[in-house]
C-alpha positions in Angstrom: 90.5 102.8 88.2 94.2 102.3 88.7 96.2 102.5 92.0 97.8 105.8 90.8 94.3 107.3 90.1 93.2 106.3 93.6 96.3 107.9 95.1 95.7 111.1 93.1 92.1 111.2 94.5 93.4 110.7 98.0 95.9 113.6 97.5 93.2 115.8 96.2 90.8 115.0 99.0 93.6 115.7 101.6 94.5 119.0 99.9 90.8 120.0 100.1 90.6 119.1 103.7 94.0 120.7 104.6 95.5 117.4 105.5 98.9 115.8 104.8 98.4 112.9 102.3 100.8 110.8 104.5 98.2 110.9 107.3 95.9 108.6 105.2 96.8 105.0 104.7 95.2 103.2 101.7 94.2 99.6 102.5 93.8 97.7 99.2 91.0 95.2 100.0 92.2 92.1 98.3 89.5 89.7 99.6 88.2 87.2 96.9 90.3 88.8 94.2 92.2 86.6 91.7 95.9 86.3 92.5 97.0 88.1 89.3 95.1 91.2 90.3 96.8 91.1 93.8 100.2 90.6 92.3 99.7 93.5 89.9 99.1 95.9 92.8 102.1 94.4 94.6 104.2 94.9 91.5 103.0 98.6 91.5 104.7 98.9 94.9 101.7 98.9 97.2 102.4 97.2 100.6 99.2 97.5 102.6 96.3 95.1 102.0 93.0 94.2 103.7 91.4 90.8 104.1 88.0 89.7 105.4 88.7 86.1 106.3 91.5 84.5 108.2 91.5 81.3 106.2 91.6 83.1 102.8 94.5 85.3 104.0 96.4 82.4 105.4 96.2 80.6 102.0 97.5 83.7 100.2 99.9 85.9 102.1 102.6 83.7 103.4 103.6 82.8 99.8 103.2 86.4 98.6 105.4 87.6 101.5 108.1 85.1 100.5 108.0 86.6 97.0 107.6 90.3 97.8 109.1 90.7 101.3 107.3 92.5 104.1 103.7 93.3 103.3 101.3 94.7 106.0 97.9 92.9 105.9 95.0 94.1 108.1 92.0 92.0 109.0 88.9 94.1 108.2 86.2 91.4 108.5 84.7 89.6 111.5 86.9 87.5 113.7 85.9 84.4 115.6 87.6 83.9 118.9 88.8 80.5 117.9 90.7 82.0 115.0 92.3 84.7 117.1 95.7 83.0 117.4 96.0 82.5 113.7 94.9 86.1 113.0 97.5 87.5 115.5 100.3 85.6 113.7 99.2 86.8 110.3 97.9 90.3 110.5 99.5 93.6 111.5 96.2 95.1 112.6 92.7 93.8 113.4 89.9 96.3 112.6 87.0 94.3 113.9 87.3 93.9 117.7 83.7 94.1 118.8 83.0 92.1 121.9 84.5 91.3 125.3 85.1 87.6 124.5 87.3 88.4 121.5 89.1 91.2 123.4 89.9 88.8 126.2 91.1 86.1 123.8 93.4 88.6 122.0 94.8 89.9 125.4 95.5 86.3 126.6 97.3 85.4 123.4 99.2 88.7 123.4 100.7 87.7 126.8 101.5 84.3 125.5 103.0 85.4 122.1 104.7 88.5 123.4 103.2 90.6 120.6 99.9 92.0 119.4 98.6 93.5 116.2 97.2 97.1 116.3 93.6 97.0 117.5 90.7 99.0 116.1 87.3 98.7 117.8 84.4 98.2 115.4 81.5 100.6 116.2 78.0 99.8 114.8 77.2 103.4 114.1 73.9 102.6 112.5 72.9 100.4 115.4 71.9 97.7 112.8 70.9 94.4 114.5 72.4 92.3 111.8 75.8 94.0 111.8 78.7 93.4 114.1 80.1 96.2 116.3 79.8 97.9 119.6 76.8 100.2 120.0 77.8 103.9 120.1 76.4 104.2 123.7 78.7 101.4 124.8 81.8 102.4 122.9 83.5 104.4 125.7 83.2 101.5 128.2 84.4 99.0 125.7 87.5 101.0 124.7 88.3 101.4 128.4 87.9 97.7 128.9 90.3 97.0 126.0 92.8 99.4 127.4 92.5 97.7 130.8 93.6 94.5 129.1 96.7 96.3 127.8 95.5 96.0 124.2 97.1 98.4 121.8 93.9 100.2 120.8 94.8 102.6 117.9 91.4 103.7 116.8 87.8 102.9 115.7 86.3 101.4 112.6 82.8 101.6 111.1 80.8 100.4 108.1 77.9 102.8 107.6 74.4 101.5 106.6 74.2 101.3 102.8 71.0 103.4 102.6 72.2 106.2 104.8 74.5 109.2 104.2 77.9 107.9 105.2 79.3 111.2 106.3 76.9 111.2 109.3 78.5 108.0 110.4 82.0 109.1 109.8 81.3 112.2 111.9 79.9 110.1 114.7 82.9 107.8 114.7 85.3 110.7 114.8 83.5 112.2 117.7 83.6 108.9 119.7 87.3 108.6 118.8 88.1 112.1 119.9 86.5 111.8 123.3 88.5 108.6 123.9 91.8 110.1 122.8 92.1 107.8 119.7 93.8 109.0 116.6 92.9 106.1 114.2 89.8 106.2 112.1 89.2 103.2 109.8 86.4 104.4 107.6 85.6 105.0 104.0 85.4 102.6 101.1 85.5 102.8 97.3 82.4 105.0 96.9 82.8 107.4 99.9 86.5 107.6 100.9 86.8 111.2 99.9 84.1 112.3 102.4 85.8 110.0 105.0 89.1 111.8 104.5 87.3 115.1 104.9 86.1 113.9 108.3 89.5 112.6 109.5 89.9 109.0 108.2 93.4 107.6 108.8 92.7 104.3 107.1 90.5 103.9 104.0 89.5 100.5 102.7 89.3 100.4 98.9 88.7 97.3 97.0 86.6 97.4 93.8 88.0 100.8 92.7 91.5 99.3 92.6 90.9 95.7 91.7 87.6 95.8 89.7 84.5 93.9 90.7 85.0 91.2 93.2 85.0 87.6 92.1 82.4 85.6 94.0 84.1 82.9 96.1 
């Protein structure tokens, strides 16, 4: 599926939900994709990408930014505290803030660097023990703690369990965001972004539908 086809689907989903298409940002998930696929999407004019790993992004985006100019890149994968400095200098947003140690590291570095990427708190809506994220019952307290650290919390992120209906998790994320006064909802991927848009997604993370199947790294 091409970038233009995805854009058309986003517009159709927004029309159905009575939303402005400009209210939904498409994050092209370029993790472990061959460089020629990434440059093809850049050549098509897209300027918002998502990466899972700091190291991989650092090996890719400085050179691409030299070639293409300003490109927003968001970290959508887990972040180790010891990679926080590198991440803050590379990404415009971090979607996976999920624990106090990481929040404290980012806050300390923000004071030192004088700048901070946009922050999304990752919520483990399925309460899966193997998955990162703040439990729904602890979300309000964690958001408050992040705000107390002066972190620029823009919204919440979730990755629904693969075997469950994603719209239930999107609805839960939207409910938690609303009661915390957060507008940003990072939710929805290649197979379910239309239902995410219907439930208020502001950032959808689409990889395989744009780039094709991931190349194993």
